[in-house]
N, C-alpha and C positions, 0 to 999 in steps of 0.2 A: 634036624628038628624043624618043624614048621614054625614060622613066626606067629606072634599073637593075633594079627589080623586074619591070617589064614585059618586059625583055630576058632575064631568067633563063630557063634551060632546065632545069626540074626533072626529075629522073629517079627513078623509083620503085625501091625496093629489091625484089629478086626472089629472092635466095638464101635457102635454108633456110626457105621459106614454104610453107605448105599453104593453098591458096585454094579456098573453096567459094562459088560464086555461088548466091544464092537469088533469089526473085522481086523483092524490094524492097531487098535489102542484100547485102553481100559479107562473108563471114567469113574472116578471115586469122589463121592460127596461126603464130607465129614460133617455130620449133623451137630456135633458139639461146637466146632469152630466156624461153621457156616462157610466152608471153603470147598471149592470144587477143584479137583486135580485131574489132569489128563496125563496118563502114562503111555508113552509110545510103546511099541511092541517089545523092545529090549527091556525097558524099565518094568513093564508088566510081567515079563518072564521072570525077572529077578525077584520082584515082589511076591509073586505066587510061590516061589521056591523057599521063601523065608518062613519056615515052619517051626523054628526053634530047635531043630535037630540037625539040619545040614550046615556044614561049615562054609566059609567063603570059597574054599577050594572046591568043595562039592558042587556048589552053585555054579562056579565058573566052568567046571567040567560038564555039567548038564547043559548049561547055556552054550558051551562050545559045540556040543553035539547037535543041539537044536538049530544053531545059527552057523554051523560049519566053521567053528573056531575063530570067529571074527573079533570077539570082545575080550576074553581073558579076565584074569583077576582084577586088573586095573579098571576095566569097564564095570565089573561087579561092584567094586569099591566106590566108583563114581556114582553108580545107581543107588547104592546104600546110603551114601552121603546125601544125595538129593531126596530120597525117600524119608530119611531121618529129619532133614530140614523141614519137610512138609508134614511132620508128625504122623507118618504112615508106618513107622517102626516103633516097637515097644521100647527100645533102648537106643539113645542117640549115638552117633559116631563122631560128632564134631570135636569131641575131646581128643581124638587121635590126631597126632601131628602128620602122619604119613598119608592122609587122604589125597588122592591125585586129582589134578584139574582136568577138565575136558581137553584142553590143549595138549597136556602131557599124554593123555590116552591116545589122542590122534597121532602124536609123534610115534608112539610105540606100535600102534596097530596099522597105521598108514591112512592116508587121506581117503583112499578108495573104500575103506571100511567105515568111514565116518557116518554113513547111514545107519550103522548098527549101534551108534552111541546111544546110551540111555538118556532120555529126556523126560523130565517131569515139569509140566507147566501148571500153574495154579491161579485161580481167581477167587476173590471174596464174593460170595453169593449173599444177597440180602435175605434177611429173615422174611417169612411169609407176611408178617405184619408190616414190615418196611416196604415190601414190594407192593402191597395193597394200598399204600397211602398216596399214590400218585393220582393226579386228576386226569380224567379222560379228555378227548378232543372236545373243543368248544366250551370247556369249563373256564370260569374266571381264574386268573392267576396274576401273581406279581413277580414271579421269578421262574426261569426255565426249569429249575430243579423240582418244582411242584408238579410239572406235567409228565405224564407217562411217556410222551414223545420226546421229552427233554427240550421242548421249544415253546416258549411263551412269547406270543406275538401280539402286541398292542392290548395286553390284558386278557388274552384268550389263549388257551392251550391249542396248539396246532394239531 
């Protein structure tokens, strides 16, 4: 019998997201949280497979065929944990005790396959109103934070 993690059917969050696919990664902007996420190729493949119908085992199998068996279920679980932490999944996985670390996955799949590890990086993006509140070059300032360039020199934005 499969364990609970293998039977899970993860579903990706899709509301209020702007998704841009690039050659080797996927950029996702969460309009509700004003955060941008960069999913490497492996994390993007996992995220795209999370349709609420496929189990972790199914996703691992598809990913194994796509990437020639380099990641396995541990890599899928690592990707799901990262995607969950960044609110790109409908249901979080953090409550599960058995989520594996990146180091543990590297031990299991080997350092040579480390390139295939799923990686999700995130940044907080300012709201449009916040981004528009900086001062242009040569404008009067009292602090560097006021300037679009981030540099206030002798009371003038650089």
